[in-house]
Steps between C-alpha positions, in 0.01 A plus 500: 500500500597407145369834370698691764822327389427576136418863582821540701706358211335737253562801725866403548547452124328832425731681744800333334381607154476862619857493629414512871791353695686392186862553389588493129831365370641509148690210340648436159358211302751232398761661721520165677766357276782308663781729604304822467470741789221755500305726734143485623372857534214650696227710338715815518786330313728457802700178525361277777644154432779361286453159338830322451488205258767241574704366209640149447291310749301182456201677650356828380561731795394860557602696807280793602690770688400833649673822395773444762590159353337292776331185375125512555408176322630240258313320225643167389380236257450144614650280227395143420135554590198378307325833558692821448553679832719762662579545866498837677732540797527786748823686579609222738452224241178361650236390250201730524309399187492271201365617165353206310363464153249221452420433138129457454478511124648660190292817544499561874774484761445519873747655736517477877727668751527259791611698803666329793329729753163631395236427244594390150458752220337436161597663174217580257526647151750493218856465627636499143357847443589631847130554578416307816398532862621329815227411747476368853159347582341686207640838607741671262839565665697584184445581137747481212426700186668644193217740424618758756815583304556620147856365485482173308709272724372630833231368732373602841432313818252639752539344845263545793673655798369213716707249299873421506628696200824304464310170472263640234786653298700177529195302385460730198869446416455123534190498278678715241803269505285187461279650229790642296778245576742597222494875546 
C-alpha cells in the first residue's frame, strides 16, 4: 500500500515535469511593489491577469483581475501577527487560503498554504531565488522557476491543470511580497 502511494506520487510528479496537463505563466520579479500594476502573461506572451497593487493602505493589498477587469482574487497582508501571513480571497471576498511563513531557523524557512476547502499545500525550495515547488500530499501541483527565462527579472510559474490557478498565482504573489517586503 505504501509503495503504491509512493509510485503514484512519482508518476504524477514525472508527468508534471514533462509538461503534461500544465499551464505556464510568466511574472516579473520584484514587480510586487506597492502601487505598481503589472500583467501576468501565459507562455505565448498574452496577458492573462492584471495585478493591481493598492497604494496608501495599512495592509499590503494586491487585486488580481482578468483581462476584462473582473476581480479573480485578492491578496492581503494580515498586520500585527507574530508570523508573517497573507490572506487570499476569492472574487466575492471569501477567504479561500492563508499563506503562512513559519520561521524555523536562520537558514531555512517553511511555507504553508492553508486552504479553507481542500488539502493544505506545502512550499519546498528557495523562495528567495524563485526556485520552489508547491505540493499537495507529496504531489507537485505548481513549480516556480527563474531558469526558464533569459530575462533577468522574470520568473515562470507552472500550474497543474487540476489545481485552481488563481489560488496558486495569488500564493506566489503573497510569497513574493513577504520575501521582498520593501520592493
